[in-house]
C-alpha positions as CSV (number, residue, x, y, z in Angstrom):
1,M,-0.3,-0.2,-0.2
2,G,1.5,3.3,-1.1
3,N,1.2,6.4,0.9
4,M,-1.2,9.2,0.2
5,P,0.6,11.1,-2.7
6,G,2.8,14.4,-1.4
7,H,2.9,12.7,2.7
8,T,5.6,11.0,3.1
9,H,5.6,8.9,6.9
10,F,8.9,11.1,7.5
11,E,6.5,14.0,7.4
12,E,4.0,12.5,9.7
13,S,6.7,12.2,11.9
14,T,7.6,16.1,11.9
15,E,3.8,16.5,12.5
16,E,4.1,14.3,15.4
17,Y,6.7,15.9,17.0
18,L,5.5,19.3,16.5
19,E,1.8,18.3,17.8
20,A,3.7,16.5,20.6
21,I,6.0,20.0,21.5
22,Y,2.7,22.1,21.6
23,R,1.1,20.0,23.5
24,L,3.9,19.5,26.3
25,E,4.4,23.1,25.5
26,R,0.5,24.4,26.9
27,E,-0.7,21.4,28.7
28,G,2.7,19.3,30.1
29,P,5.5,19.5,32.0
30,G,7.9,21.6,29.0
31,V,9.2,20.5,26.6
32,S,12.5,18.3,27.2
33,T,14.1,15.5,25.7
34,S,12.8,12.7,28.3
35,A,9.5,14.0,28.4
36,L,9.3,14.3,24.3
37,A,10.6,10.8,24.3
38,N,8.1,9.8,26.6
39,E,5.1,11.3,24.8
40,L,6.2,9.9,21.7
41,G,7.6,6.5,22.9
42,V,10.7,7.0,20.9
43,A,14.4,6.6,21.9
44,A,15.8,9.7,23.4
45,A,18.8,9.9,20.9
46,S,16.1,9.5,18.4
47,V,14.5,12.9,19.8
48,S,17.9,14.8,19.7
49,G,18.2,13.9,16.0
50,M,14.8,15.2,15.4
51,L,14.9,18.3,16.9
52,K,18.4,18.9,15.5
53,K,16.4,18.2,12.1
54,L,13.4,20.6,12.8
55,A,15.4,23.6,14.3
56,G,17.4,23.3,11.0
57,D,14.4,23.2,8.7
58,G,12.8,26.7,11.3
59,Y,10.4,24.8,12.6
60,V,11.5,24.7,16.5
61,D,14.0,27.0,18.3
62,H,16.9,24.7,19.9
63,K,19.7,25.0,22.1
64,A,21.5,21.9,22.4
65,R,20.3,20.4,25.9
66,G,17.8,23.2,26.6
67,E,14.1,23.0,25.9
68,A,12.2,23.1,22.5
69,K,10.0,26.0,21.3
70,L,7.7,26.2,18.5
71,T,8.7,28.9,15.9
72,Q,6.1,30.6,14.4
73,K,6.2,28.2,11.2
74,G,6.2,25.3,13.6
75,L,3.3,26.2,15.7
76,G,1.0,26.7,12.4
77,V,1.7,22.6,11.5
78,A,0.9,21.6,15.6
79,V,-2.4,23.7,15.2
80,R,-3.1,22.0,12.1
81,V,-2.4,18.5,12.8
82,L,-4.0,19.0,16.5
83,R,-7.2,20.7,15.4
84,R,-7.9,17.7,12.7
85,H,-6.5,14.9,15.7
86,R,-9.3,16.4,17.8
87,L,-11.7,17.2,14.9
88,A,-11.1,13.6,14.4
89,E,-11.8,12.4,17.5
90,C,-15.3,14.4,17.6
91,L,-16.4,12.6,14.3
92,L,-15.3,9.1,15.5
93,T,-17.7,9.5,18.8
94,Q,-21.0,11.5,17.3
95,V,-20.9,10.6,14.3
96,L,-19.3,6.5,14.4
97,G,-20.8,6.2,17.7
98,M,-17.1,5.0,19.2
99,P,-16.2,4.9,22.6
100,W,-14.6,7.9,23.6
101,D,-11.2,5.4,24.9
102,E,-10.9,4.4,21.7
103,V,-10.6,7.1,19.2
104,H,-7.6,8.8,20.7
105,E,-5.5,5.9,18.7
106,E,-7.6,6.0,15.5
107,A,-7.4,9.6,15.5
108,C,-3.6,9.9,15.8
109,R,-3.9,7.8,12.0
110,L,-6.2,9.9,10.7
111,E,-4.7,13.4,11.5
112,H,-2.6,13.3,8.6
113,A,-4.9,12.4,5.9
114,I,-7.4,15.6,6.5
115,S,-7.1,18.1,4.0
116,A,-8.5,21.5,4.2
117,R,-11.5,21.0,2.5
118,V,-12.5,17.8,4.6
119,E,-11.7,19.7,7.8
120,E,-14.0,22.2,6.4
121,R,-16.8,19.8,6.1
122,M,-16.4,18.1,9.2
123,L,-16.3,21.4,11.0
124,E,-19.9,22.1,9.7
125,V,-21.1,18.6,10.2
126,L,-20.0,18.4,13.7
127,G,-21.4,22.2,14.5
128,H,-18.3,24.0,14.8
129,P,-17.0,22.0,18.5
130,T,-14.3,24.0,20.2
131,T,-13.6,20.9,22.4
132,C,-12.8,17.3,21.7
133,P,-14.9,14.3,23.3
134,H,-12.1,14.6,26.0
135,G,-12.5,18.2,26.8
136,Q,-9.8,19.3,25.3
137,P,-9.9,22.8,23.1
138,I,-9.8,22.5,19.6
139,P,-7.1,25.3,19.1
140,P,-7.8,28.3,17.1
141,T,-6.9,28.6,13.2
142,D,-5.1,32.2,13.9
143,L,-3.1,30.4,16.7
144,S,-3.6,32.3,19.2
145,D,-3.5,29.7,22.5
146,P,-6.9,28.3,23.7
147,I,-8.5,30.0,26.8
148,R,-8.6,27.1,29.5
149,L,-10.7,28.0,32.6
150,G,-10.3,24.6,34.6
151,V,-8.4,23.5,37.3
152,P,-7.2,19.8,38.5
153,L,-9.6,18.1,40.5
154,A,-6.6,17.4,42.9
155,Q,-6.8,20.8,43.9
156,L,-10.5,20.5,45.3
157,D,-11.0,21.1,48.8
158,A,-14.0,19.2,50.8
159,G,-17.3,20.3,50.1
160,A,-16.7,21.9,46.8
161,L,-18.9,21.7,43.5
162,A,-17.6,21.5,40.4
163,V,-18.3,20.7,36.7
164,V,-16.1,18.6,34.4
165,D,-14.1,20.4,32.3
166,G,-12.1,17.8,30.8
167,V,-9.6,14.8,30.7
168,T,-5.9,15.5,30.4
169,E,-4.3,12.2,29.6
170,E,-6.0,9.9,27.0
171,L,-5.5,6.7,28.3
172,S,-7.8,3.8,27.6
173,E,-7.7,2.6,30.9
174,M,-8.5,5.4,32.8
175,L,-10.8,6.6,30.2
176,R,-12.8,3.7,30.2
177,Y,-13.4,3.9,34.3
178,L,-14.3,7.8,33.8
179,G,-16.9,6.7,31.7
180,E,-18.4,3.8,33.3
181,I,-18.6,6.3,36.8
182,G,-20.0,9.1,34.3
183,M,-17.0,11.2,35.2
184,R,-17.6,13.2,31.4
185,P,-17.1,16.7,30.6
186,G,-20.4,18.3,31.9
187,A,-21.0,15.9,34.8
188,E,-21.7,17.6,38.1
189,L,-19.5,16.4,40.9
190,E,-19.3,17.4,45.0
191,V,-15.9,16.6,46.6
192,L,-17.1,14.6,50.2
193,E,-14.1,13.9,51.7
194,K,-10.0,14.3,50.7
195,A,-7.9,11.9,52.5
196,P,-4.4,13.5,53.6
197,L,-1.3,12.6,52.5
198,G,-2.3,12.0,48.9
199,G,-5.5,9.4,50.0
200,P,-7.9,9.6,47.7
201,I,-10.6,12.1,47.0
202,T,-14.1,11.2,47.4
203,L,-16.7,12.2,45.6
204,R,-20.4,12.5,44.5
205,L,-21.6,12.3,41.0
206,G,-25.1,11.8,40.7
207,D,-26.2,9.7,42.9
208,R,-23.1,7.7,43.7
209,R,-19.8,8.3,45.9
210,H,-16.5,7.2,44.4
211,A,-13.1,7.2,45.8
212,V,-10.7,8.3,42.7
213,S,-6.8,8.5,42.9
214,L,-5.0,11.8,43.6
215,E,-2.6,10.5,40.3
216,L,-6.5,10.3,38.5
217,A,-7.8,13.4,40.0
218,R,-4.8,15.5,38.8
219,M,-5.4,14.5,35.2
220,V,-9.4,15.4,35.6
221,T,-9.9,19.6,35.2
222,V,-13.0,21.2,36.4
223,I,-14.6,24.4,36.9
224,I,-15.7,25.4,40.1
225,R,-19.1,25.7,40.7
226,V,-19.7,27.4,43.9
227,E,-17.4,28.0,46.7
228,S,-18.8,24.8,49.2
229,A,-22.2,23.3,50.0
230,T,-21.5,24.3,53.5
231,E,-21.2,27.9,52.5
232,R,-23.9,27.7,50.6
233,A,-26.2,26.3,54.0
234,I,-24.7,29.3,55.9
235,A,-25.2,32.1,53.1
């Protein structure tokens, strides 16, 4: 099976690198060689070689041993690919009815094959979504940074009421579990208890109680509704 005309495997890996750098710059711990290697599942030595190549082609600014930063040219490619990735996830869930824990990998394949014409049609058919099914923003075409209102669930104290905004890591097992307990964007929750020393957080979701680990609570972003149930009672 041949590649699409004009889209080589090398271009695909360039796109994946630039998309990963964008995500790490805005959503992750920052763009170090090890963070990139981790994100892409490749060896650190391959990352160093690729960063040199991307810097040479004008996609990133990179000092040896330092962090990589997207140039305007690199940002343009990263935003295009990430937009198509997240639109593909919307298409797969909304139109094709796939579960939200299965669409990330499929979208990784599709993102390179979507043309500007197809992207336009997808936007129309999907009703111009601003987020993917996991609540992550679809970055604007003007390359501005999407506005993020959510804070990690792990930061909330007992009594806080919030609405689930998004999930920052698209790990299948985790998404499957969150889907089962109903912790999806738009779901309302109340923090009932927070165990000390990094113990679990007990939540009320609908009419059920769930204890989730602090690690999981760091990967879920929420928008705080009201300060707390107790303050409401006083008011």
